[in-house]
C-alpha positions in Angstrom: 245.6 -46.7 196.0 245.3 -46.7 199.7 244.3 -43.1 199.6 241.6 -43.9 197.0 240.3 -46.7 199.2 240.2 -44.4 202.2 238.3 -41.8 200.2 235.7 -44.4 199.1 235.2 -45.4 202.8 234.8 -41.7 203.7 232.2 -41.2 200.9 230.2 -44.3 202.2 230.2 -43.0 205.7 229.5 -39.3 204.9 226.1 -37.7 205.3 224.4 -37.9 201.9 224.4 -34.1 201.3 228.2 -33.7 202.2 229.7 -35.8 199.3 231.0 -32.7 197.4 232.7 -31.4 200.6 234.3 -34.8 201.3 235.7 -35.0 197.8 236.9 -31.4 197.9 238.8 -32.0 201.2 240.4 -35.2 199.9 241.5 -33.7 196.6 242.9 -30.6 198.3 244.9 -32.7 200.8 246.3 -35.2 198.3 246.8 -33.2 195.2 246.8 -29.6 196.3 243.7 -29.1 194.2 241.6 -25.9 194.3 238.3 -24.7 192.9 236.8 -28.2 193.2 233.2 -28.0 191.9 230.6 -30.7 191.1 228.0 -30.0 188.4 225.2 -32.3 187.4 223.4 -32.4 184.0 219.8 -31.1 184.0 216.9 -33.1 182.9 217.0 -31.7 179.3 220.7 -32.4 179.1 221.3 -28.8 178.1 223.1 -27.4 181.1 225.4 -28.5 184.0 224.1 -27.2 187.3 226.2 -26.5 190.4 225.3 -28.9 193.1 226.1 -26.6 196.1 224.7 -23.3 194.7 221.2 -22.6 193.3 221.0 -21.4 189.7 220.3 -17.8 190.7 223.7 -17.7 192.5 225.9 -19.7 190.2 225.2 -19.5 186.4 224.7 -23.0 184.9 227.2 -24.1 182.3 225.9 -25.1 178.9 226.5 -28.8 177.9 227.3 -27.6 174.3 230.2 -25.4 173.6 231.9 -25.4 177.1 235.0 -27.1 178.5 232.8 -28.9 181.1 230.4 -29.9 178.4 233.3 -31.4 176.3 234.2 -33.6 179.2 230.6 -34.6 179.8 229.8 -35.3 176.1 233.0 -37.2 175.2 233.1 -38.9 178.6 236.8 -38.1 178.8 238.9 -35.8 180.9 239.4 -32.3 179.4 242.2 -30.0 180.2 241.5 -26.3 179.7 244.8 -24.9 178.7 246.0 -21.6 180.1 249.3 -19.8 181.0 252.3 -22.0 181.6 252.6 -21.1 185.3 248.8 -21.0 185.9 246.9 -23.7 187.7 245.8 -26.6 185.5 242.0 -26.5 185.0 240.8 -30.1 184.6 237.2 -31.3 184.0 236.4 -35.0 184.6 233.1 -36.8 183.8 231.2 -38.3 186.7 229.5 -41.5 185.6 228.2 -44.7 187.2 227.6 -47.9 185.2 227.2 -45.9 182.1 224.8 -43.3 183.6 226.2 -39.9 182.8 225.7 -37.7 185.9 227.8 -34.6 185.5 231.3 -33.2 185.7 233.9 -32.6 188.5 236.1 -29.6 187.9 239.3 -28.8 189.8 242.5 -26.8 189.5 245.8 -28.6 189.9 249.1 -27.0 190.8 251.2 -26.0 187.7 253.5 -28.8 186.6 251.4 -31.6 188.0 252.1 -34.9 186.1 248.7 -35.6 184.7 249.6 -39.1 183.6 250.5 -40.0 187.1 247.4 -38.6 188.8 244.7 -39.0 186.1 243.9 -42.7 186.8 243.4 -41.9 190.5 241.2 -38.9 189.7 239.0 -41.0 187.4 238.6 -43.5 190.2 237.5 -40.7 192.5 234.9 -39.6 190.0 233.6 -43.2 189.6 233.3 -43.6 193.4 231.6 -40.2 193.6 229.1 -41.1 190.9 228.2 -44.4 192.6 227.7 -42.6 196.0 225.5 -39.9 194.4 223.1 -42.5 193.1 222.9 -44.1 196.6 222.6 -40.8 198.4 219.6 -39.7 196.3 217.5 -42.1 198.4 218.1 -39.8 201.5 218.5 -36.3 200.1 217.0 -34.0 197.5 220.3 -32.2 196.9 221.3 -34.0 193.8 217.8 -34.2 192.3 217.4 -30.4 192.8 220.7 -29.8 191.1 219.4 -31.4 187.9 216.6 -28.8 187.6 217.0 -25.8 185.4 213.4 -24.9 186.1 210.5 -26.4 188.0 209.0 -29.7 186.9 205.3 -30.2 186.5 203.8 -32.8 188.8 203.3 -35.2 185.9 206.9 -34.8 184.8 208.1 -35.4 188.4 206.2 -38.7 188.4 207.6 -39.7 185.1 211.2 -38.9 185.9 211.0 -40.8 189.2 209.7 -43.8 187.2 212.8 -44.0 185.0 215.8 -46.3 185.7 218.2 -43.6 184.4 219.1 -41.9 181.2 221.9 -44.2 180.0 223.4 -47.6 180.7 226.5 -49.5 179.5 227.7 -53.1 179.6 230.2 -55.0 177.6 227.4 -56.3 175.3 225.5 -53.0 174.7 225.3 -49.3 175.4 222.1 -47.2 175.4 221.0 -43.6 175.9 217.5 -42.2 176.3 215.8 -38.8 176.5 212.3 -37.4 177.0 211.0 -34.0 175.8 209.7 -31.6 176.9 211.8 -32.6 179.9 210.0 -30.4 182.4 206.5 -31.2 181.3 206.5 -34.7 179.9 203.3 -36.7 180.1 202.9 -40.3 179.2 206.1 -41.4 177.5 208.4 -43.7 179.5 211.0 -46.4 179.2 212.4 -49.1 181.5 215.3 -51.6 181.4 216.7 -54.5 183.4 220.0 -56.3 182.9 220.7 -59.9 183.9 223.7 -62.1 183.4 222.2 -63.4 180.1 219.9 -60.7 178.6 218.7 -57.1 178.5 214.9 -56.4 178.8 213.9 -53.1 177.4 210.4 -51.5 177.6 209.0 -48.4 175.9 205.6 -47.1 176.8 203.3 -44.3 175.8 200.1 -43.8 177.9 197.2 -42.0 176.2 196.1 -38.6 177.4 197.9 -35.6 178.9 199.2 -34.3 182.2 198.4 -36.2 185.3 196.0 -38.6 183.6 198.8 -39.8 181.3 201.3 -40.0 184.1 199.1 -42.1 186.3 198.2 -44.4 183.5 201.8 -44.9 182.4 203.0 -45.4 186.0 200.4 -48.2 186.5 201.5 -49.9 183.3 205.2 -49.7 184.0 204.9 -50.9 187.6 202.6 -53.8 186.5 205.2 -54.8 183.9 208.0 -54.7 186.5 205.9 -56.7 188.9 205.4 -59.4 186.2 209.0 -59.4 185.2 210.2 -59.8 188.7 207.7 -62.6 189.2 209.6 -64.5 186.5 207.0 -64.2 183.7 208.1 -64.1 180.1 207.3 -61.2 177.8 203.8 -62.4 176.8 203.1 -63.0 180.5 204.3 -59.5 181.4 202.1 -57.9 178.7 199.1 -60.0 179.8 199.4 -59.1 183.4 199.9 -55.3 182.7 197.0 -55.5 180.3 194.7 -56.9 183.0 195.9 -54.3 185.5 195.2 -51.4 183.2 191.8 -52.8 182.1 190.8 -53.5 185.7 191.5 -49.8 186.6 190.1 -48.1 183.5 187.7 -50.7 182.0 188.8 -49.8 178.4 188.5 -46.0 178.8 192.3 -45.6 178.5 195.2 -47.7 177.1 199.0 -47.8 177.0 201.0 -48.5 173.9 204.0 -50.6 174.8 207.0 -52.3 173.1 208.6 -55.1 175.1 212.0 -56.5 174.0 214.4 -59.1 175.4 217.9 -59.2 173.9 220.0 -62.4 174.4 223.6 -61.6 175.0 225.0 -64.9 173.7 223.1 -65.0 170.4 221.8 -61.5 169.7 218.3 -63.0 169.3 215.6 -60.5 170.2 212.1 -61.5 171.4 209.5 -58.7 171.0 205.9 -58.1 171.9 204.4 -55.1 170.1 201.3 -53.7 171.9 200.6 -50.6 169.8 204.2 -49.6 170.3 206.8 -46.9 169.7 208.7 -47.7 166.5 212.1 -49.0 165.7 214.7 -48.0 163.1 218.0 -50.0 162.5 221.3 -48.6 161.3 223.4 -51.4 159.9 226.5 -51.0 157.6 225.5 -47.4 157.0 222.0 -48.1 155.9 218.9 -47.1 157.8 215.7 -49.3 157.7 212.5 -49.3 159.7 211.8 -52.5 161.5 208.1 -53.3 161.4 206.4 -55.4 164.0 203.2 -57.4 164.1 200.9 -54.8 165.8 198.8 -56.1 168.6 196.3 -54.3 170.9 197.6 -51.7 173.4 197.4 -52.6 177.0 194.0 -52.1 178.7 191.8 -51.9 175.6 189.9 -55.2 176.2 189.8 -57.8 178.9 192.1 -60.9 178.7 193.9 -59.9 175.5 196.3 -62.6 174.3 199.8 -61.5 173.1 202.2 -63.4 170.9 205.9 -62.8 170.6 208.0 -62.4 167.4 211.7 -62.7 166.9 214.6 -61.1 165.0 218.4 -60.9 165.4 220.8 -58.1 166.0 224.4 -58.2 165.0 227.5 -56.6 166.6 227.7 -53.1 165.3 224.0 -52.6 164.9 222.5 -49.3 166.1 218.8 -49.4 167.0 216.7 -46.2 167.4 213.3 -46.3 169.1 210.9 -43.3 168.9 207.4 -42.6 170.2 204.6 -41.1 168.1 205.5 -37.6 169.3 208.7 -38.0 167.2 207.7 -39.8 164.1 204.3 -38.2 163.8 205.6 -34.6 164.1 205.1 -32.7 160.9 207.1 -30.0 159.1 205.6 -26.8 157.7 205.1 -28.7 154.5 203.0 -31.3 156.3 205.6 -34.2 156.0 206.0 -36.4 159.0 209.4 -36.5 160.7 209.4 -40.3 160.6 209.0 -40.5 156.8 212.5 -39.4 155.8 213.9 -36.9 158.2 214.4 -39.4 161.1 216.5 -41.7 158.9 218.6 -38.7 157.9 219.1 -37.7 161.5 220.1 -41.3 162.4 222.7 -41.3 159.6 224.0 -37.9 160.5 224.6 -39.0 164.2 226.2 -42.4 163.3 229.6 -41.3 164.8 228.1 -40.1 168.1 228.0 -42.4 171.1 224.4 -43.6 171.9 224.2 -41.3 174.9 224.3 -38.3 172.6 222.1 -39.5 169.8 218.6 -39.0 171.5 219.4 -35.3 172.2 220.7 -34.8 168.7 217.7 -36.4 167.1 215.3 -34.3 169.3 217.2 -31.1 168.3 216.8 -32.1 164.7 213.1 -32.7 165.4 212.7 -29.3 166.9 214.3 -27.6 163.9 212.2 -29.7 161.5 208.9 -29.0 163.2 209.6 -25.3 163.9 207.2 -23.1 165.7 204.9 -23.6 167.5 206.4 -26.2 169.9 205.5 -29.8 169.6 202.0 -30.6 170.9 203.0 -34.1 172.2 205.8 -35.4 174.4 208.6 -37.2 172.6 210.8 -40.2 173.5 214.0 -41.4 171.8 216.1 -44.4 172.9 219.3 -45.4 171.1 220.9 -48.8 171.6 224.3 -49.9 170.3 224.7 -53.6 170.2 228.2 -55.1 170.7 227.2 -58.7 171.5 229.2 -61.3 173.4 232.4 -62.9 171.9 231.8 -66.5 170.7 232.3 -69.1 173.4 232.2 -66.7 176.3 230.1 -67.4 179.4 228.1 -65.0 181.6 230.7 -65.1 184.3 233.5 -64.3 181.8 231.6 -61.6 180.0 231.6 -59.2 182.9 227.9 -58.7 182.4 227.6 -56.7 185.7 230.7 -54.6 184.9 230.7 -51.3 183.1 231.6 -51.3 179.4 235.4 -51.5 178.8 237.1 -48.2 178.2 240.3 -47.3 176.5 242.8 -44.9 177.8 241.2 -41.5 178.4 243.1 -38.8 176.5 243.3 -35.3 177.9 242.5 -32.6 175.3 
């Protein structure tokens, strides 16, 4: 463990762009590892991109149907078996607080006792994931590694606005995805976790391209400003409504759904301002959860918003989708949200929430067919675990990652 602590210190002290080299040197010295390579998932979650080589030099690895992708998708180490006396090729997920970043691959000497070294290697990956998120403030290396192609300026703004693509705590786990990832316009989401609750925001600014990106950016930052000032959900909606109206005078608006989940009780407070929609999977049955629709942000001056309440239970899965998802139509003219979305949610019930948005969006693409969708699409999946009865915020580990069982090697 002293070696792991020393590596963590070395990562903290290293120049931001040298993290892969620091890890490679440490793994080579301690375990005799070779072929150490870090890959990060691209924005569309379809490929794993080499951090130290551009795509035209090193071919990206597909997330689906590859050994690295198996480790990334299952969030478990994966051993690619080979000849008995050949190096042991191991792929390890790199994750930080539930945010799936990529995969670290390495070759271990033949005969290495995996059960002895695997816990240490997983700690290395956890430390590396944390430092990557910190290093992104000072270098573009890791941001560039996530790009399979160039982003539009509107998409650049939208991705920089997001808190991440997944998050996990003992009380919940969630995953989110935007499409088309490299040309998204006005769809966005945000979350914040405290000791007692989760606040989740889903937004859809009207318009296209830069107009939509600027509008959504204003609304999301106004909501954050209000939340950080201690305002409740109705106060957040009112302040953001005023900010958007002051800028656009009713010419543009933002549809928003605001939710606050109480860890202790599962009670949810919601404000629907022309929002994305919600479906719930409970005990194998899918049902849409209607809200009391209120005016989108920025339509009129001094709109008054009122909250409503419902309760989630441990084991519930919630799926949120923007109008680009539920309004997409098939060749026969049927909307995806009428029946196909419920079927997709049922079909993905055994997947972790981080994989559900991508699976639903793939089902949407197959349902809609050609030509491509004419609107951007947002899907967020939330699994609710709740907090054991009688627990307290301090005992719940609200600031710790979700508990994990032993990680098998396949």
